[in-house]
C-alpha positions, 0 to 999 in steps of 0.5 A: 500500500502506498503511504498516502493511502495509509494516511487517508485510511488512518485519518478516516478511522480517526475521524470516525472514532471522533464522530462516534465519541462525540455523538455518544456523549448524549442520549438519542434525543435532545432531552435524553440524559447523557449516560447515567453517572451513577447506575446504582439507583437512588435519586440523582441530579447532575449538571452537564459540562459545556464549552463556551467563548467570551461574549456568548451564551452558555446553555447548561442542561440539568438532568435527574434520575428520579427513583421515587415519585416527586411532587415537590422540588427545591433546586438551588444552584450557584455558579462560581467564576467571574464576568458572567450573569445567569439570564434565565431558565427553561423547563419546556420539554423537560421532566418538570414541564408538568403544570407545576405550582410555582412556590418561588424562583429567584435569579441573581447574577450568580445564583438561581433558586427554584421551588415548585410543586405538582398536584398528586396526579401530576407527580414526576417519576420515577423517571430520568431525563432533562430537568431544566436548562440554564442560560448564562451570558458571558461578558466579552471580557470574560477570562479563560476559566472554569465556571463551576455550576454547583448546588448550595443552600440559599437564604430566601427573602422570607428568611427560610433556607432553600437546599436541594431536596425532592419531596414525595407526598404520595407516601401516607400519612406523611410526605418524605423528603429526599436529598438526592446525590448531586454531581456538579458541572462546569462551563469551560470558558476559552477564547479559542474557537469552540468546535461542535459536531 
């Protein structure tokens, strides 16, 4: 075989491996969760890690594996880094897009806290999938950095403390609270072009 043919075959093989690797990072559809990082069971919430450039908007997906019926959630998140602001959130097409009763939501430049409940007939789970989507705007001057997307406890305006919790009220006579396992995510900010496949 000629050396040029060998190079073409090797390049094609590397490209195929790269494409398969990139496409296997997520499930089959836009709302399917990536591979479950903890297949052992239990309730789990995890945040995607994404790449972004200064002056753009990063879109971060939050996923959940709910092993119990969930009728209320408290989701406090904090972003640790500089030169960004949390713009908004979306539940469209997610597990929580189920006619919720809004208890509260609060967005500051670096924190977001969500509290919602569902009528018993609309309890969410057991199920797995995308829970919500966060939108974060990066300043043009944002330095190269890793912004950590984590959970926290946040003091609300009424003085109560919001922590990560799921509530199952289908258990009688008293509801049961679950503190799910949690895996943080990141936004890797780089001024280099971000490649996507």
